[in-house]
N, C-alpha and C positions, 0 to 999 in steps of 0.2 A: 428569606434566607440570604445572609450576606455572602459576597463573593469569597471572603476568606473562609467562612464555614463550609461553603460548597466545595472549595478547593481541598480542604482537609478531608472531607468525606470522600471525594473522588480519588484523591491520592491513596487513601486507605483502601478503597475498593480495588484500585489498579494494582496494588501490591499483593493482593490475595491470589489464591490458586484454584478457585472453583467457581463456576457460574451456578448459582442456586436459584431456581425458579419454582415457585409453588410447592415448596417442601411442606408447608403448613397444610393441615387438613382443611383449612378454611378456603384454600384455593382450588379451583376446578382442576381435576386431574388432566383433562384434555387441553387446558389452556384457553378454552372458549367460554363464552358467557351464555347461559340459558336465555331463551327468548323473554322470560318473565323476570330476568335478573333485576334486583333492586327491591322486590317485594316478596313476601311469603306467598306461595301458591294458594289460590282461593280454595277453601274447603279442606286445607291441610295445615292445621294450626302448627303441627310439629315439623313442617317441611323445611324450615330454615332455623334449626336450633331451637324449636319450640316457640317461634314468634307467631302471634295470631295472624290470620289471613289479612293481607293488605298492609301489614306493618312494614315500614322501610327496613331493608336488610342492612345492618351496620357494616357487613363485610363487602357490600357491593362495590364501593369505591376502591377498596383494596384489591379486589379481584380485577376490576377494570384497569387499574394501574399495572398490575402484574401482567395482564394480557398485552398492554401497550409496551411494556419492557421486553416481553418475549418477542414481539413483532420487530421492535427496533434492534434487538440483539441479533435476530436472523439477518437483517439487512447489514448490520455492522460486520458480522462474521463473513458474509459474502464479499463485502468490499475489502476486508482484510486479506482474504484469499486471493482476490484479484491483484492487490498491491504486491503480495509476495510473488505471484506468478510473473508479474511484469518487471519487478525490480530485483528479484532474486534474494530478497531479505525481508524479514519481518520488521515492520515499523516499530521503533522503540516506544512510541507514545500509545501504541494500541496492543495491550496484552490480550492473550487468547482467553484468559479466565478472569472472572470477577466474582467476588462474594457480595451478595446484595442483602441488606437487612430487610426483613419482611415487616415493613411499616410504611405509612404514607410518605414520611420523609425519606426513608431508604429507597423506595421505588422511584420517588420523584427525583432524587439525586442521581440514581442510576440512569433514568430516562434522559436527564439533562446531559450527563456525561456521554452516553451512547450517541446522542444526537450531535454533540460537539465533535466527538472522535470520528463519527461517520462523515461529517463535513470536511474534516482534515484529510481523511482517507480519500475523499472525492477529489480534493485538490492534488494529492499525490498522483492519482490516476490521470488527472487532466495533464499533469506535467510528464507523464509517462504513457504516451498513446500506445495502442496495440502495434506489434511489430510484424512486418512481413518477412518471413523466413527466406533467406537467400542461400542457406546451406553452408557448405564448407569452403573456405577460402585459404589461400596461403598468405601469411602475414610476415613481413620483415619489419625492421625498425630503422628510423633515421632521425637525425637531429644534430645539434651542435657537437663538436666544433664544425661550423659551416665552411663551405668551399668545396670545389670539385663536384663529385657525384652527389654530395649532400645538398647542393644548392646554396641559395643565398640567405635562407631563413625567412623569406617572404613567400607565402603560399600563392597558388594560382588564383585564389579568391581575394588576395590582397591583405591577408592577415599576417602580421609579423610574429613569428614564433620566437618568443623570448621568455624563458621560464616555464613553470608548470602550465599544462593545458592538455585537453583531450581532443586531439585532431588526428585525422588519418588522410592519407593520399589514396585516391581511388581512380578507377577507370570511369570517366563521366558517362560513358555509354552503358555502364552497368549500374552505377550509383550516382545520382545527380549531385553536383556540388551544392553544398548547403544542407544536405540531408542529415538527419539525426540517425546515428548508427550504433548498434550494440555489437561489441566484439568480445568474445570469450573463448578461451582465456586471453589475457593480455599481460604484459610485463608490469603494468601498474596495479593489477588486481582490482581494477575499476569496474564496478557493476553498472555505472551510469552510461550516459550517452556520449559518444564521440561525434564530432562534427566532420563531415566530409568536406575538407577545405582545400585540398591540394591534389595535384596530379603528378605523374612522373612517366618518363619514357619507358621504364620497365614495368610500369603498373598497368597491366592490361588483363581484361577478363576477370576471373576469380582471383584477383590479387589485390592486396592492400599493403600500405606502408604506414606503420604506427609511429606517430611523433613521440620521441623519447628525449626529454630535456636533461636526462641524468648523465649524458656523456657516452663516449665511445665504448667503454667497457660494458655498460648496461646494454647498449644497442647490439654489440657483438655477442653478449651473453644470451640475448633473446634469439639471435640468428634468424632462421626461417622455420615457422611452425604453422601447423594447421589450426585454424580457428573457426568458430561458428559466427555467422554474421546475420543480422536481421536489421531491417530499415523501418523507421517509423512510418506508419501509414498516413 
């Protein structure tokens, strides 16, 4: 199967709205394979659609592929739920539902797609490690124009704050500098990681300061708010 053909099949599957497994009467209702799968039961000529005993079952490969797809789909959906839990959003490349054509090509394409999507979901999880919940903090905002209480624009860890970026000032006794931190809500509506890059004389205990490059009106509009904070483990 060419890459172009496989891509067309997978895109068609991803745009559908239902996962269908084993709808055909030829597929085992439980999703499992009997111990003698692949041949008609001895002494039961009609056991597999009227095949004589010992005759290869033409549906065996199809049932085996269907079982493999079901198993991979369970792993895929588990990974998808974990990604949503950690990132707060469903990955665009990983739909919750697929339509799968009941044929060797259909099951084969579905299996390839599920494996590829699962691999991508695994990479998303690796980039979003589990978070240690620190509870509720008070968050203010700071940023340009620099000077006075706002500082110089260079963080305690040596980063120059110039333009967009997701950084916070922390109490290093509570959150270590360099930590990846999630803060929600925040004025950027950002669901990803902030970097604990700065400190401040007023930032002590359960307090953070969120870098806001959009100027004083945005910073003052945020004011002081309660936020939920967790740190990557």
